[in-house]
N, C-alpha and C positions, 0 to 999 in steps of 0.2 A: 504493500500500499504505499503511496506517496500522497502526502498532505502539503499543499502549497498555501502559502499566504503573502499577499503583496499589500505594502505600505508605501504612501507617498506622501511627500510635504515640501514646502519651501518657506525658508526664513533665514534669519541672519544670526550667524553664531560663532563662536571661537573653535579652532582645530586644535584636538588633543593629540599628542603624539606618544609613541611608548614609554619614552624617560624623560620628555621634556613638553611644555605647554608653550604654543605660539598663538598669538591672537591676530585673527585677520584683520585688515582694514575695516572701518565701518560699513565702506560701500560693498565690501564683498559679498555677493550672494550665495548662499550655501542651500541646498536641497538634496533630497536623496529619495529613491525606491528601493525597496527591500523585498526579496523573494526569499522566503522560508520554506524549505521542502524536508518533509520527513520521508526519507528515501527508503528505510527499510526498519522493521521492528522484529523483536524477539522477547521470551519472557524475561521481564525486568529490565528491558531497554530498547534502544533505538539509536538508528543514525540519521544526522541531518546535514543538509548543505544549505548555505546563505550565500545569496547574490547580492551585492550591494550596487546600485548605480548612482553615481554621482550627477545630479541634475544642476549643480551649481558651478561656481569658479573651481579651477583645479586645485587638488590639495595634495600635500607632500606626507601626511600621515593621518590615520583614521582610527576612532574609536567607536565601536557599536556597542549599546547596551539594550538589554531587554529584562524581563522577570517572567519567571514560571509561577504558574498558580497551582500545580498540583505535586510540588514536591521533586520536580525533575533535577537532575545533578549531572552535569557535564564531567565526563571522565576522561575523554581523550580528544584532541582537536589537531588538525594539519591546515596549514597555509595562514595560520593566525594564532596568537597567544591568548588563550581563553581562560578567564579567572572567574571564581563565583564566590559572592558573599551572600549567604541565606538564599533569597529567591533571585535576587539580581545578579545577572550575567554580564560579563565585560569582556569583549574580544577587540585585541589590537592588532595591528598590521604586524606581519613578519617584517624581517630585514629587507626584503624583495619586491614587497608589493605595497608599499606605503602611498605612491604617487598613482593619482586617479585623476584623469582629466576630466573636463566637462562632458557628460554623457557617456563617461566611460565605466567600466565595471570592473569589479575585483570580487573573488569567491572563496569561501573556506569552507570546511566541514567538520563534523565533531560527532563523537559517539556519547550518548548519556545513558543514566539510569531512570527509570520509571516504573512505578507501582501503580497498576490500575489506570487511570485515564492519562491522556497524553494531550491536553488541548495545546494548541499553537498560542504563542504569545500574542498578546493583543495589541502591543506597540513597540516600536524600535525607535532608538535616538541614536543620530550619527554626528559625533563632533558636536553634540549639543543641540542638534536639529532634530524636532520631532517628525518621523515619517509616519504620517497616519493615514490611513485608508481603511478599504473594505477588506474582509477577509473571506475567501473562499477554499473550500475543501474539493480534492479531486481524489477519486478511489482507484484511478489509472496508475500503473507503476511509473509511467513516464508522459511528457507532455510531447504531443506531436508539432513537430516545428512547423513554422509559417511557411518555410521556403526550403523544403528538403526534396532531395531526387526522388522521381517516380520509380526508381527501380530499373533493373536491367543492366546488362554489361556495359553499354555506352556510357553509363555513369560511374561504374565502377562499383555500384551496389548491386548485388544480386536480386533477381526478381523475387526469388523464395524468402528474403530476409524477413523474420519476425517482427524486428525493431529497427527503426531508421530515426535519427535525429542529428540536427544540426546546431543547436544552441549550447552554449559554453556551460558545462556542469550538467546538461541532460544525463539521466542515468536509468538504468533498467537492472532489475534483479531476475535471476533465473538460474534454477538448479543450484542454488546457495551461492553463486556468485554474481557480483554486483559490478555492471559494466558503466563507466564513466567518461562521458567527452570532454575529458580534463583540459580546457584551454585556459591557461592562466598567465602566459607570459605577454609582454607589451608588444604591439605591431604584428599581432597574429592574422593570419588570413582566414578564408573559409576552410572549415573542416566538417565533414559528415562522418559519423560513426552507424556502423549497422551490426545486425547480430543476427544468425540463425538461432544460437543458443549463448549461454554465458561462457561456453568454452571454444565456440566457433564463430568468429567475428572480425571486422576488418574496420579500415578507416580510410577515407579518401581526404586528401588535405592538399592545400596550395599556400603555404606559408613562404613569404619572403625569405631570403637567404641573407637576412641581418643578423647581429650579434644577439646572442640571448635564447635560450629554450623557449618556444612559444607554447608547446602543449604536451601532454602525456595521456593520450586515450588509452585506458587500460582496462582489465578484468582484476577481479581479486575476492579476497575473503577476509573477514575479521576473526582474529585468532583470540587476543587477549588472553593469554596465557604466559606464565612465567616460563624462561628458558628449562628450569629445573624441573617443571611438570609435564614437558613434551617428551615423549619418546620417539617421536618421528616427524617431520614433516618433508615430504617428498612431491616433486613437482616434474611434469613432463610438458614439453613446448615443441611446436613445429610451426614454423612461420615461413611466409613468403614475402620478401622485402625488395623493393627496387634497386637498380643501380644508379648512382648518382644521389644528390642531395646531402644534408647535413642530419643525421639522426643515429640512434641506437635502440636496439631492442634489449629491455633490461627489466628486470624485477626491481620493485621499489619497496623496501620492508622498513617498517616504522616500530620504534620501540620507547618504552617509558614516555609516553604522553607526546610522542615526537621529539623528544630530547635527542634521538638517535635515528638516524637515516642509512640503511644500507642498500646499495645499489649493486646489482649482479648483472654484468654486461656480458650478452652472450654474442653479440655482432656489432659492428660500428662502421659508419660511413660519413666520409668528408670531414667537415671542420667541427668536431666534437672531441671532446676530452673530460676525464674525471676531475672532480675537485680534488686538491692536494695540498699538501704543507709547504711545497717548494716545486719549482719550475725550472728548467733549463732551455737550451736551444730547440731540444726536440718536444718540449710540452712538459706534462705533468712528471713528477719524478716518483717512482712508487718507493713505498716505505718497506715493502717485503716482495720478492720476485720470487716466481715459479713456486707458488703456494699449491700444494696438493690438498684440495678440501672438497667434499660432496661429488667425488667421481671427476673432476675436472682441475686444471691447472691454471692458475691467476697470477696476475700482478694485482697487488693490494695497495690502496691509497687510503689515506686518511686525511682530513680536513674540516673545514667548516663552512657553511653558506652565509653565516653571520646570524643564523636561527638556531641552527641546531649542528650537531657533529655529523660527519658523513664519512663513512667507510664503503670505499667501491673496490668490487671484484671485477676486475677485466679480464676475461678468458685470453689466454695467450694466443690461441688460434680461434678465429671465428666459426661460429656454427649457427645453422638455423633450426636444428633440432636437436632434442637430447632429453635426459633424465638428470635432475639435480637432487641430491640430498641436500636440502637446503638448512636442516637443522646442523649438519656437519658445518656448514658454512658459519653459521651463527655461533656455533660452539667454538670455533676455531678464534673468534673474536674474544670471547671469555678466557679460553686457554690461554691467550696470549696478552691478556690483562688489558685489553682496549675497552672492555666494558665486563659488568658483572652479572649478576642472574636477573636479567632484565624482563620486563613485561613485553612480548611481542603482541603489537596491535594490528594494524594493516599489513597484509602481504598481496601485493599488487603485481601485475605482469602487463607490459605493453611496449608501446612505441613512443620515445622521448624525442620529439620532432622540433629542430631548429631552423631548418629551411628546407624547401624542396625544390628540385628541379622541375618546375611546372607543377601540373597536377599529378600527384603521385598516388598510388594505392598500396595499402601495407594490410595483410591478412594474417590472422591468427587460424591457422588450420585446425588445430586442435591445442588444448590446455588442459591440464589437470593441477590441482593442488590439494593434497590430503594430509591430515595430520591427527595426531592421538597423543 
């Protein structure tokens, strides 16, 4: 079930940053529209995504607040720093998504606990501006985009796709997997995601080949398990990717409420590279070379994106299919003292796109992720 609430409003206010407060000039207009979507539910909890659209002057930092009325408690978040005091929740931008231009949007997501009813918040405030408006609920798992391909091979979308969407953060849950059309980077172009199932899907994208990651369309599951409580995390993948462009196929695994991010790169193309502590003329410098873990050999990098620690396992030879003992990879980090008995949250797999050589299609032919 997906529940969507829209809130709009225009007024004059101050902009609040992560660690500093800056007051906008008196003539600066601020306004906002917020889409709050409950994307999935399970006994005792739910997942949600929030899309903020800035209707006023550009901002360089944002703080969004709302309150819950039924005791819901945020337990994990991504693409934002989320704190809660009683019923009030405060979400602040991450280090990489604070700037939002006029009519621009920014998105983040979170998991939360809930007992019994789970009503959507009745109002949101962005940088002191109330985003007020009507609330509507939708029982469908995803919204139908207003301008999506009609299907067929000429569009890159198969005619038998069960789900097609083009909006940023559109999502669909099927067979225990949640697919997300994750478009989060600045300067992104059009992107359409499609799926037959949560394990067989693809994306057609046309992002400009400018600096920065544009998107990470992906599938995945929420584990919310400590490493010590897991006896297995195994995954298989088989993808078809184009030649040309700037991208990699990668797992993205989050732990300890997004304090840690683990990327597992299975292939890469063009001008992309992992985050690292140091760089030389050849690019990122590995902290460990030729590491054998999970059935593959990796160069391993550690660094920070400004919001969280990032550990990247880059396969020493590229492949488009295989099986990975993911738990062995995560336990390598623990054995080597890079982290402790962390709680593994989201485990995702998809295509991280920085730029495309024209209109390109990426297909996940099969994918599985099983854990116990």
